[in-house]
C-alpha positions as CSV (number, residue, x, y, z in Angstrom):
1,M,-9.1,16.7,-16.8
2,R,-5.9,15.1,-15.6
3,T,-5.1,11.5,-15.8
4,I,-4.1,9.4,-13.0
5,G,-2.3,6.1,-13.9
6,V,-1.9,3.5,-10.7
7,V,0.0,0.3,-10.5
8,T,-1.3,-2.8,-8.6
9,I,1.7,-5.6,-8.1
10,G,-1.6,-7.9,-8.3
11,Q,-3.9,-7.8,-10.7
12,S,-6.1,-5.1,-12.3
13,P,-8.8,-3.6,-12.0
14,I,-8.8,-2.7,-8.4
15,S,-11.8,-0.8,-8.2
16,D,-12.2,-0.9,-4.4
17,V,-9.2,0.7,-3.9
18,V,-9.4,3.4,-6.9
19,A,-13.1,4.3,-5.3
20,E,-11.7,4.8,-2.3
21,L,-8.7,7.0,-4.1
22,E,-11.3,9.0,-6.0
23,R,-13.4,9.7,-3.1
24,I,-11.1,11.1,-0.9
25,I,-9.4,13.5,-4.1
26,K,-13.3,14.7,-4.6
27,D,-14.3,15.5,-1.0
28,S,-10.7,17.2,-0.8
29,R,-12.7,19.8,-3.4
30,T,-9.5,19.5,-5.5
31,S,-10.3,21.7,-8.8
32,Q,-9.4,18.9,-11.5
33,T,-11.6,16.7,-12.8
34,V,-10.1,13.4,-12.5
35,T,-9.8,10.1,-14.4
36,F,-7.7,6.6,-14.0
37,L,-6.0,4.1,-15.5
38,Q,-5.2,1.1,-13.8
39,K,-2.3,-2.1,-14.4
40,G,-1.5,-4.5,-12.3
41,A,2.0,-6.2,-12.5
42,L,0.4,-9.7,-12.7
43,D,-2.1,-8.8,-15.9
44,G,-2.3,-11.6,-18.6
45,L,-0.2,-14.2,-16.4
46,T,-1.8,-17.9,-16.3
47,A,-2.4,-18.8,-13.0
48,D,1.2,-21.5,-13.5
49,E,3.3,-17.9,-14.2
50,I,1.7,-16.5,-11.0
51,A,2.7,-19.4,-9.1
52,G,6.2,-19.3,-10.6
53,L,6.8,-15.7,-8.6
54,R,6.3,-17.1,-5.0
55,P,8.7,-15.1,-3.2
56,T,11.7,-17.5,-2.4
57,E,12.6,-15.3,1.3
58,E,10.9,-13.7,3.6
59,K,12.4,-9.9,3.1
60,D,11.2,-10.1,-0.4
61,H,7.6,-11.7,0.1
62,L,4.5,-9.4,-0.8
63,V,1.1,-10.0,-0.7
64,T,-2.0,-9.1,-3.2
65,K,-4.6,-10.0,-4.7
66,L,-5.7,-11.5,-8.1
67,R,-9.0,-10.1,-9.9
68,N,-10.9,-12.8,-8.5
69,G,-10.8,-11.6,-4.8
70,T,-7.9,-14.1,-4.8
71,E,-4.9,-13.7,-2.0
72,V,-1.3,-14.5,-3.3
73,A,1.9,-14.0,-2.5
74,V,4.9,-12.9,-5.1
75,D,8.6,-12.2,-4.9
76,K,9.5,-8.5,-5.2
77,H,12.2,-9.1,-7.5
78,G,10.9,-11.5,-9.5
79,I,7.6,-8.9,-9.9
80,C,9.9,-5.8,-10.3
81,P,10.6,-5.8,-14.2
82,R,6.8,-6.0,-14.4
83,V,6.0,-3.0,-12.3
84,Q,8.1,-0.9,-14.7
85,Q,6.7,-2.2,-17.7
86,A,3.3,-0.8,-16.4
87,I,4.8,2.2,-15.3
88,L,6.4,2.7,-18.8
89,D,2.6,1.7,-20.5
90,L,1.2,4.3,-18.5
91,N,3.6,7.0,-19.6
92,G,2.9,6.0,-22.8
93,E,-1.1,6.1,-22.6
94,G,-0.8,9.9,-21.2
95,A,-0.8,9.5,-17.6
96,D,-0.3,13.3,-15.7
97,I,0.9,11.3,-12.6
98,I,1.5,7.5,-11.5
99,A,1.4,6.2,-8.3
100,L,2.6,2.6,-7.3
101,L,0.2,0.8,-4.9
102,C,2.2,-1.0,-2.5
103,S,4.0,0.4,0.4
104,D,7.2,-2.0,0.3
105,E,10.9,-0.8,-0.9
106,F,11.4,-1.4,-4.7
107,P,14.6,-0.6,-6.9
108,P,14.6,2.5,-8.5
109,L,11.6,2.9,-10.9
110,R,12.0,4.9,-13.9
111,S,9.0,7.3,-15.4
112,E,8.5,10.5,-17.5
113,A,5.3,11.7,-15.3
114,P,5.7,12.3,-11.4
115,L,5.7,9.0,-9.6
116,I,4.6,8.5,-6.4
117,L,6.5,5.6,-4.4
118,P,4.3,5.4,-0.7
119,A,7.2,3.5,1.2
120,N,9.4,6.6,0.5
121,L,5.9,8.9,1.1
122,L,5.3,6.9,4.6
123,S,8.7,7.1,5.7
124,G,8.9,10.3,4.8
125,V,5.5,11.3,7.0
126,L,7.1,9.2,9.8
127,S,10.3,10.5,10.1
128,S,8.6,14.0,10.8
129,I,6.5,12.5,13.6
130,S,7.8,12.2,17.2
131,I,6.1,10.0,19.5
132,K,6.7,9.2,23.0
133,G,6.2,5.0,23.4
134,K,6.6,2.0,20.8
135,L,5.4,2.2,17.1
136,G,2.5,-0.2,16.2
137,V,2.7,-1.8,12.5
138,M,0.1,-3.9,10.8
139,V,1.4,-6.1,7.5
140,P,-0.9,-8.1,5.8
141,S,1.5,-11.5,6.4
142,E,3.4,-12.6,9.4
143,K,6.5,-13.5,7.1
144,Q,6.8,-10.0,6.3
145,V,7.3,-9.2,10.3
146,S,10.8,-9.5,10.5
147,A,12.0,-7.6,7.4
148,T,9.6,-5.1,8.3
149,I,11.0,-4.7,12.2
150,V,14.0,-3.8,10.6
151,V,12.5,-1.1,8.3
152,Y,10.5,0.8,10.9
153,Q,13.7,0.4,13.3
154,E,15.9,2.4,10.9
155,L,13.6,5.1,11.1
156,G,13.9,5.2,14.8
157,F,11.2,3.4,16.1
158,E,10.5,0.7,18.8
159,P,8.1,-1.5,16.3
160,I,5.7,-3.9,17.3
161,V,4.5,-5.5,14.1
162,V,1.6,-7.7,13.5
163,G,0.5,-9.3,10.4
164,A,-3.1,-9.0,9.9
165,S,-4.6,-10.2,6.3
166,P,-6.9,-7.2,4.6
167,Y,-8.1,-9.9,2.3
168,A,-9.2,-12.6,5.3
169,N,-12.1,-12.0,7.1
170,G,-12.1,-9.0,9.4
171,N,-11.4,-10.8,12.8
172,E,-7.4,-10.6,11.9
173,I,-7.6,-6.8,11.8
174,L,-9.2,-7.0,14.9
175,N,-7.5,-9.4,16.7
176,A,-4.2,-7.5,15.6
177,A,-5.7,-4.2,17.2
178,N,-6.5,-5.5,20.3
179,R,-2.9,-6.9,20.7
180,L,-1.5,-3.8,19.9
181,R,-4.4,-2.0,21.9
182,E,-2.4,-0.2,24.7
183,E,0.9,-0.9,24.1
184,V,1.7,1.9,21.3
185,A,1.2,5.4,20.7
186,L,0.8,5.3,17.1
187,V,-0.7,2.6,14.8
188,V,0.4,2.5,11.0
189,M,-1.3,0.0,8.5
190,D,1.0,-1.3,6.2
191,C,-0.9,-2.3,3.0
192,F,-2.9,-1.0,0.3
193,G,-5.6,-3.9,1.5
194,Y,-6.6,-1.8,4.3
195,N,-9.5,0.2,3.7
196,L,-11.1,3.0,5.7
197,E,-13.6,1.2,7.4
198,M,-11.2,-1.2,8.3
199,K,-9.1,1.7,9.4
200,S,-12.1,3.4,11.5
201,R,-12.7,-0.5,13.0
202,V,-9.0,-0.2,14.6
203,S,-9.5,3.6,15.5
204,Q,-12.3,3.0,17.7
205,I,-10.5,-0.4,19.4
206,M,-7.3,1.8,19.7
207,G,-7.8,5.0,20.9
208,T,-4.7,6.4,19.2
209,P,-3.5,8.1,16.0
210,V,-3.7,5.7,12.9
211,I,-2.1,6.1,9.4
212,L,-3.7,4.4,6.8
213,V,-1.0,4.0,3.9
214,R,-3.8,4.1,1.3
215,S,-5.6,7.2,2.5
216,L,-2.0,8.9,2.7
217,L,-1.4,8.3,-0.9
218,A,-4.9,10.0,-2.0
219,F,-4.5,12.7,-0.3
220,T,-0.8,13.3,-1.6
221,L,-2.4,12.7,-5.3
222,S,-5.3,15.4,-4.3
223,E,-2.4,18.4,-3.4
224,C,-0.6,17.7,-6.4
225,L,-3.5,18.0,-8.7
226,Q,-4.8,21.2,-6.4
């Protein structure tokens, strides 16, 4: 039995994300039986305390959801200490490996157990891919577009970034896919709120390869558990 610790920048539990991670790990035929421990950076906070964590600058704008499904925006630097504490708590509870369920870049985080940071994972994978044409990127908010363009330009791509919340109605994602259609050679769905069903819909519209950060993490976890 191996224990995977996951940290969301919102509130736990995040049953939908964990269920897909678990399914992909199981389907990869890993010999390990796994269990999940979940922590949320907003766990235990009141509505007023969460409101006090609203982002003050677009470059620090993160989107997540509460336990009841409500979408909220939080400041990256404001929640960073709480993310760090959640990681330390999972270390104390015996997690064999820990994953942050956010693909934004964070200041250095400490962990005794191996810690997977999806921002580094995604940039590493993309750095190994060469495409002819532009890169399409979906993020959950239009307020993240400017900062995201800079991130992908630094990786050597010519990005077209669109905002489409995974927590609103599905039309936002379909509209974003149609905006990117025939404009890009590859699409990145850069938020843990995007799921496998959303990826499938985007793939059908785009006709191009689509990278989903949620499944990318799941396959990496599976590889670590082999």
